[in-house]
N, C-alpha and C positions, 0 to 999 in steps of 0.2 A: 104531513103531506110529503115533505122532502125525503124522509126515510123510506116511505112507501114507494116513491118514484125510483129511487136508487136501487132498491131491492128488486123491483120488477125489471129494471134495465139489466142488472147483473144476471138475472135468470135467463133473459133472452140471449145475452152474450154467451152464456155457458152452453145453451142449446145449440147455438150456431157453431161453436167450437167443436162440440161433440159430433155434429153432422159432417164437418170437414174432414174428420179422421176416418171415414168409412168409404171414401170414394176411390180407393186404389184397386187395381186388378192384378192378379198374379201373372207373371211372365218370366221367361228365362232370357229375354233379350239382353239385359244388362248383367246377367250372371257372370262373375269372373270365372276363369278356368278353375275346375274342381281340384282340390288338393289330392295328392296321390300317395301320401305316405302311410295311410292306414288301410289295412285289409277290411273291406266292408262286408258285413254279414247280414243275416236275415232275422236274428233273434232280437227282440226289443229289450231284454233285461240283462245284457252283458255289456262290457265296456271295450277293452282293447281288441279282443278277438271274438266278437260276438258270433254266435252260431244258432242254427235252428235245429232242434231235435225232432226226430220223426214223431208223428202223432196221427190221430184219426184224420180221414180225408177232409171232412168238413172243417173241423176245428183247426187242423194243421194248415190248410190252405188259407183260411180266413186270417189266422195269426201271421203267417208268412207274408201274405199280401199286404196286410196292414203295416207290418214292420218295414218291409221293403218300400212301400209307397211313401211312408213317412220319411225314409232316408233319401230316396231318389226323387220324390215328387214334391209334396207340400213343403218339406223342410228346405228345399232348394229354391223356392219361389222368391222373387224379388218384386219391389214396387216398380211399375212401369209408367212411363209417360204416355199421354194420350196419343193415339195414332189416327190417321184418317181412315175412312171406310174402305179405301182402295188398297191400303197396306196389308200384306199377308200377315196372318196371325199364326201363333204356334200350332203345330199339328196336335190334334187331340186323339186320344186313344180310340174313340168311336169312329174316327176317320182314317184309321191305319189298319193295314193287314200285315201280319208278321210271319216269317218263316226262317228256318235255319238252312243255309245252303250246304253244298257238298263238303263233307269233312276231308281235310287234307292231312294224311298221316305222315309221320316222320320221326324215327328214333324215339319212340315212346311219347311223343307229343302229338296233339291234335289241334288243327286250326279250322275254323269255319266262319263264314259271314252270317251274322244275324241281320236279316233284311227287313226293313220297314217300308211299306209302299203306301203312297197317298191314295186313298180311295174316296176322298171326301167330295171330289168334283170342284174344289177350290184350291188355289195355290196356298201352301202353308210352309212352315219351316220347323226343323228340329235342331237342337243344340245340346251337346253334352253326352252324358253316359246313360245307359239303360240300367235298370235293376233286374236281377235274375233270381229265380227260385227253382231248384230241381225237384221233380216229383217222380216217384217210382211207379211201377206197374200196378200197385194196389191203391194208388191215389194218395199215398202218404208223402209228406214233405221230407226231402233229404237234406242233410247238412250241406249248406251252400255258403261259400265265401266268394264274393265278387270283388276283385281287386282292379281298381282303375289304373291303367298304364299311364306313364308319364308322357302323355301326348297332349298338346294344346288343342282344345276343342274349337271348332269353327261352326258358325251357323250354316246349315245346308237347306236351301230353298227347294221345295218339291212341288212341281206342277202336278196336276191330276194325272195319276198313273205312274209318276216317277218314284224312284226308290233311293234310299240311303242305307248304308250298312255299318255295322260295328264288328270289327274282327274279334273273335273269341279265341282264346287259347287255353288248353288244359293238358294235364299229363295223365297217362294211363298206367304209370309205373308206381306201385305202392312205395311209400316213403315213411320214415320214422317208425311209429308203432303199428302202421297198417300191415295187415297180412293179405287183405283183399279190398277191393274198392267197389262200392255200390254202383249199380247201373240204373240210369234214369230212363223213363219212358216219355216224359213230357217236360216242357220248360215253360215256366211262368215269366212273362216279360212285362216290365213297367217302362213304357217309353219315357224319354227325358222330361223331367218336370211335370209328369202326370201322376195321377193317383190310381185310376182304373188300370187294369192289366189285361194282357192278351195271353193266350195259352196255346202252344203248338206242340206237335210230336217232336221228341228229341231223345233218340236212343244213343246213350253215351255212357262210358265208364269214366268217372271223374275221380281222380285220386287227390292226394295232398289235402285231405279233409274237405273235399268238395270245392277246391279253389278253381275259379275261372277268371282269367285275366281278360279284361275288356278294354278296347280302345273306344274313343268317342265316335259319334256318328260321322260318316264321311260319304261323299257322293257315290252313287252307283250301287250295284247289287253284288259285285264280286270283290275278292280280296286284291 
């Protein structure tokens, strides 16, 4: 009788312990500033300088979205403490609208704000860096390298209708082995700490193997 009682008690304790490990929710509230020493790319099977090779529209976009989402979304999630119902939550992709603002040219360089606007009807916040994937006019994924600039991110709270932006920079001058640079037609955007993506028109010639330097999200819609 004693052995049976001890066995049943141990099973109950094991079930309670397993249940306690599943109550966390993903958030970037406590995420530390992102490291900026490695050039981030969109291919899932390389290491130091990962890249995304062009492929068919459906397969290429699915692969690129999955790889970039893993790098900039789910992989960046942290365990959050419980918050009250009145506290703003992280902005979700479904509650955001994206656009790329006017390109500012200068000596072979281009600068533009990537703007995220809160369309959810509730106050929310963004924190950190976006993920990017270039797409050409045929719908194929272009080689894309997104490099996070050495700028400390800060949480940006967005009321309904308010916007935040990330400054993008790229070069239009071929370098190294390049003889010409591809031109994009659209840009896939993964908001900070999200998995789902947005897609917007983006006509740009991006050299240096598709490298785009990105700053973390900042208040406002302009540079």
